[in-house]
N, C-alpha and C positions, 0 to 999 in steps of 0.2 A: 504494500500500500504506500502511496506517495501522496502526501498532503501539501497543498500550496495555497497560501492566501493570495487570491487573484489580484488584489490591490497592490501586492508587493512583487508581482511576477517579473517586473523589469529590473528589480534590484536584488532579488533573491537568487543566489547561485544554484539553488535546488532545481529550478526548472532547466537551467543550462546543463546541469549534471544529468538530469533525467534523459534529455534528448541526445547529449553528446556521449556520455559514458555508459549509463545503465541500460537504456532501451535496447541497444544492439546486443547485449549479453544476457538479458533477462528472458526467462521462459514465459512469464506473465507479469503484468503490472496493472495498477489502477491509479488514476489521477483524480483527486477529489478537490472540490472547491470548499476550502475551510473558512471562507469569509462569511458563511451563513450557518445557521443551525437548523436542522442537522446538516452536516456537510453533504454536498451533492456530488454524485459521480459525474465527472466530465468525460472521461474516456477510459477504456481498458483494452489490453491486448493479451490474448491467450493463443498460444500455438500459431503465432504469426497472423492472427486474425484480429484486426483493429476494429473496435466498436466505439463510435463517438456519439455521446448523448448531447453534448453542448458544443456544436460545430464552431460557432463564432468564437467562443471562449477558448477552445482548444487551439484554433488557428492563431489567435492573438498570443497565447502563451508560447506556441511553437515559433512564431515570428520573432518574438522578443528574446528567444533563446538562441537564435542563430548567431553564428560567428561572423562578424563583419569581414568582408573581403579585404585582405591586407593590401592589395594593390590600390584600392579606392581610398585608403587613408592617407 
């Protein structure tokens, strides 16, 4: 289980670690929105099958977690 406060998605290293480090090596994972109670499931992946419940939120977190192109800096 991976919990992330969505309001902190751009400043929290956790989202970057999920997409860069952990997702490629995990058999399954779940991403929750912990900014509300009860926490809501954003997405999960099992056996290489990705299921997204909150598409726009998942895309936002994924985009904010991308590594900037070194040539464009």
